[in-house]
Each structure stands twice: as C-alpha cells, then as structure tokens.
Residue, then its C-alpha position, 0 to 999 in steps of 0.5 A: x782066779x776065783x776071786x777075780x771072777x767073783x769081783x767081776x760078777x759082783x760088779x755086773x761084768x760077765x767077761x773080760x780080756x786077760x793078759x794072754x794071747x796066741x802070739x807066736x804059735x797056733x798051738x801055744x797060748x801064753x801070758x803076755x808079761x811072763x811068757x809062761x803057758x796057761x795051765x790046762x785046768x784054767x780052760x773051759x770045755x773045748x778050749x783053747x780053740x786056736x781057730x776062734x781067735x788070738x786073744x783070751x777072755x775070762x768067762x766070770x760065770x764059769x771061771x774059765x778062759x776061752x780064746x776069742x777074736x781080739x776085736x770084741x769090745x770089753x774091759x780087760x785085766x792085766x796079769x798079776x801075781x799072788x805072793 
C-alpha cells in the first residue's frame, strides 16, 4: 500500500476512500470485492473504530487505514491485486 500512498501524496491527495466497508457487522471490516478481512497491520492507531462510521479511508501521510462516516466527500480507489 506504500506505493499507493506515495502516488496520492505526489498528486496532492492526503486521503481517499478504499474498497472496504463495515457492511455486515460492527466488529468486522472487509474488502467489498473479495469479502476478506483487512490485515491488522494496515490500521492506524485505535482503529478500526467501529463507532466512527462504516467506510474505510486510506490516510496517505501515515499509510494507514481508518474508519470514517461515509458522507465525507473525497476521491476513491478500488481494491486491486498485485501479481
């Protein structure tokens, strides 16, 4: 995810939505496309905060993920795989 964060920062973007949501449970956040859970190492401090919202954003400066309310207006990235 470091490459993605660097790309965002190089283009003046500090955060964006990623393809993950807290859709089915207040305790599990998953990637929308695959349904797999998000790695613990990707979360920022005190995250995931399930009370903060249902959508997940990438904080490019810290290269971490955080849960936010879904009504924040910002760009988005879709999930992708490296091969």
